[in-house]
matplotlib code that plots the C-alpha trace (Angstrom):
import matplotlib.pyplot as plt

x = [-13.0, -10.0, -11.6, -10.5, -6.9, -6.0, -7.5, -4.5, -4.5, -1.2, -1.2, 1.5, 1.9, 3.2, 4.5, 6.9, 6.8, 4.5, 4.7, 6.7, 4.3, 2.6, -1.0, 0.3, 2.3, -0.6, -2.9, -0.3, 0.3, -3.4, -3.8, -0.9, -2.1, -5.8, -6.6, -7.6, -5.9, -6.9, -6.5, -5.1, -8.0, -6.3, -6.7, -10.4, -10.8, -8.8, -10.5, -13.9, -13.0, -10.2, -6.4, -6.4, -6.2, -5.6, -3.9, -7.3, -8.0, -5.1, -6.7, -9.9, -7.9, -6.0, -9.3, -10.7, -7.6, -7.9, -11.6, -11.0, -8.2, -10.5, -13.3, -11.0, -9.5, -12.9, -14.0, -10.7, -11.1, -14.7, -13.7, -10.9, -13.4, -15.7, -12.9, -11.9, -15.5, -16.1, -12.9, -13.7, -17.1, -15.7, -15.3, -11.7, -10.3, -8.1, -7.7, -4.4, -2.3, 0.9, 0.0, -2.0, -4.4, -2.8, -4.1, -2.1, -2.5, -1.6, 0.0, -0.5, 0.1, 3.8, 2.7, 0.4, 3.1, 5.6, 3.0, 1.9, 5.4, 6.8, 4.1, 3.1, 5.9, 3.6, 1.4, -1.9, -1.7, -4.2, -1.8, 1.1, -1.1, -2.2, 1.3, 2.4, -0.5, -1.4, 0.2, 1.5, 3.6, 5.7, 6.5, 7.5, 9.2, 9.0, 12.1, 11.9, 13.7, 10.6, 9.9, 7.8, 4.1, 2.3, -1.3, -3.6, -2.9, 0.9, 3.0, 6.7, 8.1, 11.7, 14.3, 15.8, 12.5, 11.8, 15.2, 14.6, 11.2, 12.6, 15.3, 12.6, 10.7, 13.8, 14.8, 11.4, 11.6, 15.0, 13.7, 10.9, 10.8, 8.6, 10.4, 10.7, 12.5, 13.3, 11.5, 13.3, 13.8, 11.2, 7.7, 8.7, 11.7, 9.6, 7.0, 9.6, 11.3, 8.1, 7.0, 10.3, 10.1, 6.5, 7.3, 10.1, 7.6, 4.8, 6.9, 9.2]
y = [-15.5, -13.5, -12.4, -15.2, -15.2, -11.6, -10.6, -9.4, -7.2, -6.2, -4.9, -2.3, -1.4, 2.0, 1.8, 3.5, 5.5, 8.5, 11.6, 10.1, 10.9, 7.5, 8.8, 11.5, 9.0, 6.6, 9.4, 10.6, 7.0, 6.3, 9.4, 8.7, 5.1, 6.0, 3.5, 3.3, 3.4, 2.1, 4.6, 3.8, 2.5, 3.5, 7.2, 6.9, 4.8, 7.1, 10.2, 8.6, 7.1, 9.3, 8.8, 7.2, 3.7, 0.4, -2.8, -4.3, -1.3, -2.3, -5.7, -3.9, -1.5, -4.4, -6.2, -2.9, -2.5, -6.0, -5.5, -2.1, -3.6, -6.5, -4.1, -2.0, -5.0, -6.4, -3.1, -2.9, -6.5, -5.8, -2.7, -4.7, -7.4, -4.8, -3.2, -6.6, -7.5, -4.2, -4.7, -8.4, -7.5, -5.1, -6.9, -7.7, -6.2, -8.0, -6.6, -4.9, -7.1, -4.9, -3.5, -5.1, -3.2, -1.7, -1.2, 1.0, 0.3, 2.8, 0.6, -3.1, -5.6, -4.7, -1.3, -3.0, -5.3, -2.4, -0.3, -3.1, -4.2, -0.7, 0.5, -2.7, -5.1, -7.7, -8.3, -10.0, -13.4, -12.3, -9.7, -12.1, -14.7, -12.1, -11.0, -14.5, -15.3, -12.1, -11.7, -8.5, -7.6, -4.7, -2.7, 1.0, 1.9, 5.7, 7.2, 9.8, 12.5, 14.6, 17.4, 16.3, 17.5, 17.5, 16.5, 15.3, 11.6, 11.5, 10.4, 10.4, 13.7, 13.2, 12.2, 9.5, 7.6, 8.1, 6.6, 3.6, 3.0, 3.3, 0.8, -1.6, -1.3, -1.7, -4.8, -6.3, -5.6, -7.2, -10.3, -11.0, -12.1, -9.6, -6.9, -3.6, -0.3, 2.7, 5.9, 9.1, 12.8, 15.4, 14.7, 14.9, 12.6, 10.1, 9.9, 9.6, 6.8, 5.0, 5.1, 3.8, 0.9, 0.1, 0.3, -2.2, -4.5, -4.4, -4.7, -7.5]
z = [-25.1, -24.1, -20.8, -18.5, -19.8, -19.4, -16.0, -14.0, -10.9, -9.4, -5.8, -4.9, -1.2, -0.1, 3.5, 6.0, 9.2, 9.8, 7.7, 4.8, 2.0, 1.7, 1.0, -1.3, -3.3, -3.6, -4.8, -7.4, -8.7, -8.9, -10.9, -13.2, -13.9, -14.0, -11.3, -7.6, -4.3, -0.9, 1.9, 5.3, 7.5, 10.7, 10.0, 9.4, 12.5, 14.8, 13.4, 14.2, 17.6, 18.9, 19.2, 22.6, 21.2, 22.9, 21.9, 21.1, 18.8, 16.7, 15.9, 14.9, 12.7, 11.1, 10.2, 8.9, 6.7, 5.3, 4.6, 2.9, 0.8, -0.3, -1.2, -3.4, -5.0, -5.8, -7.4, -9.4, -10.6, -11.6, -13.6, -15.3, -16.3, -17.7, -19.7, -21.2, -21.9, -23.8, -25.9, -26.5, -27.9, -30.5, -33.8, -34.7, -31.5, -29.0, -25.5, -24.7, -22.5, -22.1, -18.7, -15.8, -13.7, -10.6, -7.1, -4.8, -1.1, 1.6, 4.4, 5.1, 7.9, 8.0, 9.4, 11.9, 13.1, 13.5, 15.2, 17.6, 18.6, 18.9, 21.2, 23.0, 22.5, 21.1, 18.0, 17.5, 15.8, 13.2, 12.0, 11.8, 10.0, 7.4, 7.0, 6.1, 3.8, 1.8, -1.6, -3.1, -6.1, -5.0, -1.9, -2.0, 1.3, 2.0, 3.6, 6.4, 4.5, 4.0, 6.5, 9.4, 9.1, 12.4, 12.7, 15.4, 14.9, 14.5, 17.5, 16.8, 15.4, 16.9, 14.3, 16.4, 16.8, 13.1, 12.2, 14.5, 12.9, 9.4, 10.2, 11.4, 8.2, 6.1, 8.0, 7.4, 3.7, 3.4, 5.2, 2.7, -0.9, -2.7, -4.8, -3.0, -3.3, -1.2, -2.1, -1.1, -2.1, -2.6, -3.8, -7.5, -7.1, -5.2, -7.9, -10.6, -8.7, -8.0, -11.6, -12.8, -10.4, -11.4, -15.1, -14.6, -12.8, -15.3, -18.4, -17.3]

ax = plt.figure().add_subplot(projection="3d")
ax.plot(x, y, z, "-o")
ax.set_aspect("equal")
plt.show()
């Protein structure tokens, strides 16, 4: 059967400081590629329990993010298997193998590391271990050049702090081996740049 040979899920992480369009970009990309995206667990957690978080809360949030990502990945893989099975059972039809299935992830352990160290000057070992061991295929780093949008959970609207945080993220990206690209401009330009980068990844 073709099924085992062609199961392929690529994970693409969208990350960056607050109010840089991460969730919007994930939603747009998921719509464009007719696939799923994993929302940021921290927002759900803080909306439920309040924004007066502690260092220990960040560990709970990190574990929740990992669990959420695993759940979405499992659903995406199951759907992919079903798609290949349906194609494989059609007489004379081979499954398409040009593009893999994509899963877009809003934030990862890089975000938790930056958040922990920026606020508390330390980071839980769990987060560092996950950062070292989890595998992704592409990072899209969102720049701070979008207008700040205030909401009840965001903490750092001042430009200087946003520049510092973006610099931290960029340094982290430059220090790791997974392909990454900067996403900047208005929402339309960001989507175009992201799609161009993803197409290069999945067609190489």
